[in-house]
Steps between C-alpha positions, in 0.01 A plus 500: 500500500838623374565840347769613272593814330441523123871504388595208712197317386595572137850364569388197681192422283582128448557439866186678593292280248654194655425623834125579442464160330681303775345671794160606382577838672434819312773764480423869494709699257520855633507754230780764482537826309123537458424153415200331662522186725427151366461147628669203351319169548548154339274402211358225706386753775366736230292210345373417857401855553306531172333164548386595852374833379298328218351252737396761769367730225259239368190527715392141452831357596531731805162399618578137456831536686327689789227221525769240503675668787184532703408137435846411634444717812168336552644154462264423201792357295713202526873544461666245265854419450647492146492127518130488583434728198718289259349175618151602398 
């Protein structure tokens, strides 16, 4: 994770936006003159975080995911390729 001082981030905002979108790597913007630190991430990364938080905060979905993972560990499920699924 990269870190950049606030003033430099302000001056290079366009490049930083391109960077976080191209690399999916967040950038820490270090506050100066009493400003607090912040993190710049791409919209796609933000959406992924929000979606994951939504899924894991839903008890039914979380329980279903945990059961599925246990079934995989126990060999109770059959792995299918995309072609297998689409041919059904």
